[in-house]
C-alpha positions as CSV (number, residue, x, y, z in Angstrom):
1,X,61.1,-201.6,18.2
2,X,61.1,-199.4,14.7
3,X,59.3,-200.7,11.7
4,X,59.5,-200.9,8.1
5,X,57.0,-200.8,5.5
6,X,57.0,-203.1,2.7
7,X,54.9,-203.5,-0.2
8,X,54.6,-207.5,-1.7
9,X,52.4,-208.4,-4.9
10,X,51.8,-212.0,-3.7
11,X,49.8,-214.3,-6.2
12,X,46.1,-214.9,-5.5
13,X,46.8,-218.8,-4.1
14,X,49.5,-217.4,-1.5
15,X,47.2,-214.8,-0.6
16,X,44.0,-216.6,-0.3
17,X,46.4,-219.3,2.3
18,X,47.3,-216.2,4.3
19,X,44.1,-214.8,4.0
20,X,43.0,-218.2,6.0
21,X,45.6,-218.0,8.2
22,X,44.5,-214.3,9.3
23,X,41.0,-216.0,10.0
24,X,42.1,-218.8,11.7
25,X,44.4,-216.4,14.3
26,X,41.7,-214.1,14.4
27,X,43.9,-211.0,13.1
28,X,44.1,-209.0,10.1
29,X,46.3,-210.0,7.4
30,X,48.9,-207.8,7.8
31,X,49.9,-209.7,11.3
32,X,49.0,-212.8,9.9
33,X,51.8,-212.3,7.6
34,X,54.0,-210.7,9.9
35,X,53.5,-213.5,12.2
36,X,54.3,-216.5,9.3
37,X,57.4,-214.2,7.8
38,X,58.7,-214.2,11.7
39,X,57.7,-218.0,12.4
40,X,59.7,-218.9,9.0
41,X,62.8,-217.6,9.8
42,X,65.5,-219.4,11.5
43,X,65.7,-218.2,15.2
44,X,68.9,-217.0,17.4
45,X,66.4,-215.9,20.7
46,X,67.4,-219.2,22.4
47,X,71.3,-219.0,21.7
48,X,73.3,-217.1,24.5
49,X,74.4,-213.7,23.2
50,X,77.9,-214.6,23.3
51,X,77.4,-217.0,19.6
52,X,74.7,-214.5,18.1
53,X,77.0,-212.2,16.2
54,X,79.0,-214.9,14.7
55,X,75.9,-217.2,13.4
56,X,74.1,-214.0,12.5
57,X,77.2,-213.0,10.3
58,X,76.7,-216.5,8.9
59,X,72.9,-215.8,7.6
60,X,74.7,-213.6,4.5
61,X,77.2,-216.5,3.9
62,X,76.8,-218.2,0.6
63,X,75.1,-221.6,0.1
64,X,78.9,-223.0,-0.5
65,X,80.2,-221.5,2.6
66,X,77.4,-222.7,4.9
67,X,77.7,-225.8,3.2
68,X,81.3,-225.9,4.4
69,X,80.7,-225.0,7.8
70,X,78.2,-228.0,8.1
71,X,80.5,-230.3,7.0
72,X,83.2,-229.0,9.3
73,X,84.4,-231.7,11.8
74,X,86.9,-231.1,15.0
75,X,90.2,-231.7,14.6
76,X,91.2,-235.8,15.0
77,X,93.8,-234.5,18.2
78,X,91.2,-232.3,19.7
79,X,88.8,-235.3,19.5
80,X,91.6,-237.2,21.0
81,X,93.0,-235.3,23.9
82,X,88.7,-234.8,25.1
83,X,88.1,-238.8,25.0
84,X,91.4,-239.6,26.8
85,X,90.5,-236.5,29.5
86,X,87.0,-237.9,29.8
87,X,87.9,-241.2,29.9
88,X,90.5,-240.4,32.7
89,X,88.1,-238.2,34.8
90,X,86.1,-241.2,34.9
91,X,88.7,-242.8,36.7
92,X,89.9,-240.0,39.1
93,X,89.4,-236.3,39.5
94,X,91.3,-234.1,36.8
95,X,94.0,-231.2,37.8
96,X,92.9,-227.9,37.4
97,X,95.2,-227.5,34.6
98,X,93.6,-230.4,33.4
99,X,89.7,-229.7,33.8
100,X,90.1,-226.3,32.2
101,X,91.7,-227.7,29.2
102,X,88.8,-230.3,29.1
103,X,86.2,-227.4,29.7
104,X,88.1,-225.9,26.5
105,X,87.6,-228.5,24.2
106,X,84.4,-229.0,25.5
107,X,83.3,-225.5,24.9
108,X,85.3,-225.7,21.1
109,X,83.1,-228.8,20.5
110,X,79.6,-226.9,21.4
111,X,80.3,-224.0,19.6
112,X,81.6,-226.1,16.3
113,X,77.8,-228.1,16.5
114,X,75.9,-224.9,17.1
115,X,77.8,-223.3,13.9
116,X,77.0,-226.8,12.1
117,X,73.4,-226.8,13.1
118,X,73.0,-222.9,12.4
119,X,74.5,-223.8,9.1
120,X,72.1,-226.4,7.9
121,X,68.9,-224.4,9.1
122,X,69.6,-221.8,7.1
123,X,70.4,-224.2,4.3
124,X,67.3,-225.9,4.9
125,X,65.3,-222.6,4.8
126,X,67.0,-221.6,1.8
127,X,65.0,-224.5,0.1
128,X,67.9,-227.4,0.1
129,X,67.6,-230.7,0.7
130,X,69.5,-232.0,3.9
131,X,71.0,-235.2,4.3
132,X,69.7,-237.8,7.0
133,X,71.9,-238.2,9.7
134,X,73.0,-241.7,11.0
135,X,74.6,-242.2,14.1
136,X,77.4,-245.6,14.1
């Protein structure tokens, strides 16, 4: 892994916090600061690789674009199809085509939820207040 040096002027109060963290970690200030920066950024480490490129691209989006992604919803027709297939599947096995279609609908819903979640994580990291979500 290549490294880049960056010089940053920290306010005294912030530097003292980093210094205390370094002491607690038993590490030099530079390593503690690296750990602090690394842990504060949203991570894609556990995200399947097929989704990473799309999510990494979101990191350059404006706040407005991220809010739009966070509010995106599955089209009503797709939601209805998925519900109908799940209900049908409870009663009897689905045919191969129906099962494949249900898998696609589920994958699309999962991808959308991942995008929404990452958009909200990025907005929170940028300092926005994220509304509480409630279930009906």
